[in-house]
N, C-alpha and C positions, 0 to 999 in steps of 0.2 A: 260281160265284164267279170273277171275273176277277182274275188275279194280275198285278201289275206289279213289275218289278225296280227297286229304288232305284238311281239313278245318282249316285255321289259321286266327287269327285276331290280329293285333298289334295296340296299341293305347297309349294314354297319359291320366293320371289322373291329373286334374288340368289344368291351362292355359286356352286356348280357348275351350278345350273339356269339362272343368268343371269336377265335380265329387269329392267325398270325399274319401281320401285314407283309412280312418277307415271303412267307409261303404263298400268299395270294399273288403278289407281284411276280414272283418267279414262275408260277404256273401260267399266269396271263401272257408273259413275254417268252416263255420257253427258255429260261436261262437259269443260272445258279446264283442264289443269294444266301447270305448268312445272317442269322439274328445274333447280334453281338451281346444281347442281354441274356439269351438262353444257351448260346453256343451251338444251336441247331443249324444245319446246313440243308438247303432245299435245292435239289438238282432236277430240273425239268428240261434239260438240254434235248432229251429224246423227243420232246413235244414241239420242238422249234419248227418243224416242217409245216405245222398247221397254221402258224402265225404268218400272215401275208403282209402285215404292216404293223409297226409299233412306233409310238412317238410320245413325247411329253410336250404339252402345251402350257404356256405361261402367260400370266397377265402382263400387260405392257410395262408396268413399273418394276418387274422382277429384276434384281441386280444381276449383272453378268456372271458373278461368281456362282450364283445358284443355278443359272442356266448351264453352266459347265460341269455340274456335278453328274456323276454316273447315277444309274438307277439305285444302286446300293447306297451310295452316300446321300442321295436326295431323301430317301426314306429315313436314313439315320438322322438327318438334320430335322426332318419334319416331325418326328415323333419323340425326339430326345427329351422333351418336356413332359411327356406322358408317363409319369412314374407310378401312378396308382395302378393297382391290380385290375381294377374295373374300368380302366381308361378306354375311351373310344379313340381308335387310331385314324381310321379312314372311312370314307363312304365308298360304297361299291355300286356299280351299275352294269347291267348286262342288257343289250338290246339287239334285236334281230335285224337283218338286212333283207331286202328283196333280192332273191337269187337271180332275177331276170337282168340285173345290172352287172356289168363287167366289174372285176375286182378293183380296177383303177377308178372306176366311177364310184364305187362304194366308198373308197378311201376319201375321195373329194367330198362326198356327202357327209361322212363322219367328221372330217375336219371342220366343215362349215357348221354342223350342228353343235359340236362341242364348244364352239366359240361362245355360246351362251354362258357357259360356266366361267371361262377366262374373263369375260367382260364383267362378271360379278366379283372377280378377284381370286378365283380358285386356280390352283395348279392342277392340271389334269394329266393323268397317266393312262394311256390307251393302247390296246392291242386288238387288231382285227383277226378273227379266226375263220378259216375255211372249214367245210365239212370234213369229218374224219370217219363217219359211220356210213356205210353203204346204204343202210336203211333210212338215212335222213340226209339226202343229197342237197337239200335246200337250207341246211343249217349254217348259213353265214351269219356271223354275229360279232359284236365288239364287247370286250371287257374294259371297264373304266374304273380307275381309282381316283377319288377326289380328295385332295388334302383339305384338312379342316381348319387350318390356321391361316391368318392373313400373312401375306408376304411383306416383310419389312427389310430395311437396309442391311441389318445384321443377321438375317435369317428368317425365322417364322415367329410371329407374335402370338396374340391371343386367339382362341378359337372364335370364329365368327358365327354367332348364334342365329343370325338372320338366314344363314344357309340351311337351317333346320326346317324352313317353311316347306310343308308338303306340297304346296302348289307348284313348286319348282319342278317336281316330277311330272305333273300334268302338263306344264308348259313345255317341257322337253319332249314328251311323247307327241304332243301336237306339232311342235316344230319339226321333229324328225319325220313324222308322217307327211306333213305338207311338202317338205323338201323332196322326199322320195316320190310322192304322187306327181309332183310337177315334172320331174325328170322322166318318170315312166310315161306320162302323157306326151311329153315332147318327143320321145322315142317311138310313139305310136303303139305302145304295148298295152294290151287289154287287161291290165292288172291294177288294182287299187288297194292300198294299205289302209287299214282301219284301226284307229287307236282307242276308240270309245268302247266302253263296256257294252255287253249285249243289251242290258236293260235300257241303256241310254239311246240305243238305236231302235228300240221297240221290237227287239227279237227275243223270242221265247227259247233261249238256249242257255245251257250251263257251261261255264269255262272249265277247261282241264287244269290240272295242277302241274307244276314243274317237275320234270324227271331229272334226277341227278345222273352224272355219268356212270356212277356205280349201279344205279337201278337200270339204266339203259343197257349196260354190259350184261347184267343178269338176265334181262328180258331177251337179249339177243341169243343167250345160251339156252333159252327155253325155261328159265327160272322165273316164275311169276312173283312180282313184288307187290307190296301194299299199294304203292302209288300207281303202278301199272294197272292193277285191278280196279282201282278207283276210276282211272281215266277210261277204262273199257266200259265200266258201268255208265259213266257220263255219256259216252258215245252211244250206248244202247238207248238211253233215255232221250238223247237229242234226235236219234233216228226215229224213235216213236213219235216225237213231237212233229218232226218234219213230215212223216207219213200222214199223221192226223191232219196237219195243215194242208197238205196236198189234197186229201180227201174232201176237206171242207171247201177248198177252192173249186174243186171239180163240181161239188154240189151247188155252190153259188153260181158257177158258170152255167149249169143246167137250168137253174132257176131264171137266170138272165135270158137264156135262149128261149125258154118257155114263155116268158113274159113278152119277148120280142115277137114270137110266133102268134100269140094271142092278139097283140096289137096289130099285126099285119092282117089277121083275119077280120078284125073289126073294121079296119080301113077298107077292106075289099067289099064289105057289106054296105 
C-alpha cells in the first residue's frame, strides 16, 4: 500500500497576512481582474492552461442576482464593506489531489468536499490546477477562496465569526481524505491518503515546509533557497531515522529468530 500525505494550507487574505483578493482570485482562475480601490490590474491569462476546472458554489438561500455576478463583481460586492486598512477580506485554502484519479474524478470529489462550506452558509470560489512543473508531475491541487460574510437578500451581511473555528480545517482535511480513499479503494488502487500529522500516527518523522512557486523556480535553475535547504535537511534526518528503525527491526527479528531456535531445541530434548 502506497501512502501519500495530504497537503493543505489555510490562510487569510488581508489583515496581518496582507495580499490583494483580486490578485489571488485572478491567479487562481487564470484570468484578468482589477482592484477598483487601488486601480491595479492583475492579468494571469497566460496561466489559464493549468486550470482544468473553475466554479463558484453558493448556499441554497443565495439570491439569483448574486449567482449571476461575474467573478470580478462578486468580489466587489463581497468586500465593499471592508474599508479598514487592516481588514480581512477572504479565507484561502489550498489542498492536494491524488494524481491516480482522472481529472474528471478529481472535479467530482472537489465539488462534493466543498459542499461542507456551502452548507455552513459560505460562498466558495474554487479552481483546480494541473501540474505545470516537470519535476512535480503529481501536483494536482485546488485553490479555494471562502467569502467571510453571510449571504442576505440585498448582498452580504455581517462577518460570520463562527467560521473562524479552527476545527473546520481538521474536519475538511478528514472529509477530503475519506472521500479520496473511498474512491481509490473502489478503483482497486493501492494508494491511501493520510491527513493526520506524523506524531498522531506514531511515526518518527519531520514534515517538510511549503515551497512557493518562486522558490521552486529558483531550485529548478540550480539556485539553492532557504526553504529548499531546510527541506533537504529534513529529508536527511528522516532518512537517518528510517535507517535506524530498519536496523532496529532487523535486530528485533534476529532476536525473535534466536528465541524461536532455542525454543525448538528445548522441545527436541
